[in-house]
N, C-alpha and C positions, 0 to 999 in steps of 0.2 A: 196222195192227197195231202191233208193237213197232218199226216201221221207223226205223232209226237215222238215216238221212240226213234224214228228214222231222222227226224229233224235234229233231235238231241245229238245224235252221232255226227251229223254234218257240222254242228257248231264247234265240235272239237278240232276240226281240220280247216276251219274258215281262215282264209288269208286276209291280208290287209285290204281295206276298202280304198278304191280309187275315187278321187273327187277333184274336179277342176276349180271349184270355188266352194267356200264354206256355206252350207245351207243355213237358213234362218229358222231357229227353233222357237216354239211358243207353246203355251198351254191354254186350253179353254175348258170350261165346265160342260160336260156332256153326261146326261143321265146320272148325276150325282158323283161322277168321277172327274178327276183332273186329267184330261187327255192331252198327251204330248204329241206334237206333230212338227214336221219340218217342211218348209217350202224351198224350192230351188227352180231355176230356169224361168223361161218365158214362153208363152204360147197358150194353146188350148189347155184347160185344166185336166189333169190326170191324177187320180187317187191311187196310191200304192198301198197294198195291204199285205203284211208279212204272214209267215206261217207260225205254228205253235212253237213256243219256247224261244221265238226269235224277237228281233227288234229292228229298228231302222238300219243300224250298221251291219247287221248280219245278212241283210238283203244284198249287200255287196255292190258291185260296179254297175248293175243294171239301172239303179236310180240316177246317178250322174249321167249315164248315157241317154236315158229318156229325157232328162232335164235339158238336153241340148235343143230339143224341139217342142217341149211342153212345159207348162208350169206344173210342177209335180208337188202334190200334197202327200207326203209319206206319213202315215199314221202309226202310232203304237197302240195296240188294242188293249182291252181290259186286262189289267194285271201284268202287262208285258212292258219291258223297257222302263220308261219313266212315267208311264200312265198308272195311276192308282188303281187298286182293286176296290170292289164294293161287295156288299153282302148280297150276291146274286150269282146264280150259275153262269158259266160261260157256255152259251149255246149259239148256234149259227143265226137264228132269228134275232137274238139279243145283240150280237155283234153287228148284224146288218142295220138294226135300228140305231145303234150307236153311230155308225157311219152316216146314216141319214140325218141324225141330230147334229152331228159335226158339220155337215154341209149347211144346214140351216143356220148354225151359229156363226160360221165364217162367211155366209152370204154366197154360197155356191149353189146355184139353181140346178145345174146339171153338169156332169163330168163323165169322162171315160174312166174306167176302173181296171187296174191290173192287180190281181190277187194271186198269191202263191200258196198252195197247200191249204191250211186253215183259212187263210185270207181269200183263197179262191172260192171256198164254200161260202164264206161271208159275203163275197161279191155276188155270188149266184143268188143268195137269199136277198141281197139288196135289189137285184134286178127283178126278183119275184115279188117282193113286198113293196118296193118303191120304184116301179119301172119308170116313172116320170123323171127320176133323178139320174138315170144311167143312159148315157149315149151309146157307148160300146163297152163290152166286157171282155177282158182277157183273163181266162181262168187256167192257170198252170197247175196241173195235177189235181183234178177235181173229180168228185163222184156226186151223183144225184141219188144214189141208193146204196145202202151198206152192202148189198149183195154184189156190188161191183168191185169190192176190194179183193185183192189176191187171197187165196185160201190160207196162205201162211200167215198173213197179217190178221185175218179173222180169228185164227187159232191163238195168236199171240195176245189179243186184247184181254181175255180173261186172266192172263198171267201178270198183267201190269200192276205194280204196287208203287206207292209213294217212295218207299225206301230204295227202289230200283233207280229212281231218278235223283234223289237228294244226295246220294253218295257218289254221283258222277262229277268229274272235274268241272264241267260247265255250270254246275250249280253255283260254284263260287263266282263265276263270271256274272251271274244274275245280280249279285250284290253291287256290282260296279255302277249300274244304272238305276236299279230299282228304287222306287219311291219308298218302299218298305223292304230294307235289306233282309229281314227275317221272314218275308212273305212267300218264299219259294215253295215250301211244302204245301201251303194252301193252294197255290197256283197249280201245282202238280195234281193235287186231288181233283181240282175242277177240270183239268185237261184230260185226266183219265175218265172222268164222268162224261166228258164230251165224246170220247170214243164209243161210249155205250149209247149215245143219243140216237134214237130211231131216225133213219133217213129214208124217205119214200117220196121223192119229189118229181116223179115222172110226169104227172099231169101238169104240174106247175111249169116244168121245163118245156113241155110241148106247147104250152100256151104263150111262151115268151115271144115278144116281138123285138126284143133287144138283140142286135147282132152279137154273137159270141165267138171268140177265138178260143178253142180248146187246145191247150198244149199239154202233151203227155210224153213221158219217157217210154221207150220200148221195154223197159224193165221196171216200170213204175209200180207203186203200191196199188194203183187202180189197173184193172186188166185192160188190155187193148180192146177187147170186145165191148167192154163197158163204155170206153171213150167213143168208139164207133157208134154204139147204140145212142149215146147222147147226141152225137153229131146228126144222126138221122132224125131224132126227135126235133131238132132245130131246122130241119128241112135240107140237110146236107146229104151227100152220098149219091147225088144224081149225076148223070153223064153230061159233060160239057160238049162243046163243038156241035151242038144241035140247034143253034140259033136262038137259044133262050139264055137269059142272064143267069149267072151262077147264084146260088143262095148267098145271103148276106153273112151267114156264119161260116166258120172255117175250122179245119182240124190240122194240127201240126204234130208230127211224131219225131221226137229227138232220138237219134240212133245211139245204141250202146249207153243208154242213160237210165240210171236208177232214180228213185224219188229225190234223194238228196243231191244228186248230180245236176238236176235241172237248173237250180239257181246258180250253180258254179260255171255256167256257160253263158255269160252275159252277151257275147257277140252273137251267138246263135239265137238267143232269146230276142234280142233287139231286131235281128233280121226278120223274125216272124211278126213281132209286135208292131213295128213302125208302119209297114205297108198296110196292115189291117186297119190301124187307126186312121191312116190317110185315105183309105178306100181304094188303094191301088190293087189291080188284078193283073197277073201275068197274061200276056196276049198269046193266043193260040195261032196256028197256021192260017185259019180262016178269018182272022180279024184284021 
């Protein structure tokens, strides 16, 4: 999911970002912060939400790929990238409300949403709290309950400290974009607190009418069993080829893929995301 320690490691090995044209960057006031975002491409609107400790550039090549067929709004969330921090905890409901307020500010009535890790959980909360604003949701590496995390990660959370992160090389990279170059320790403190935030969204997920594409790695921080359970909550897991249409939600498992390796495979991600957003379904023998 939004696993901060794992995302931190991924940032150390991030390669150059590919882009066909320079996106247009801007800032708008959202819930007392100055939120930075970039737009690129043309087509139906698609909001992209990054993971913890990340920013727009670290999302890599998937953004320009999606911009070939969509008007992409890539956001930098509270305290991340060029967006300012405010005196408020970082929580998934808060992040979701920020995205909803952003949409109101720029005049987006409804959009598709693609979120990775922390951004996926924020996107899930956006669909729960503001369902009228989300057409379809792509959630890459997401959990709806803390019990769905791998046991190793659950055991690691109590060991997290601010010092563990501020002494890592990527902490210096934060300064290159940050609105407050000295704000990294405060961001780390909030993101560690986020890992302790209770998550028990089963009833909310079961009530969702929004189609969701769940993308997970087969070695992700979320267990495969949890991803399958979420898929079933959304009506998935039924047998096809029986004359009934498939559920609107979908599940994709990326092979040989850890949490941080998900975003490093833009071609495979795009091959999952684009047909889902277009409503394309593979045809079976009896169709």
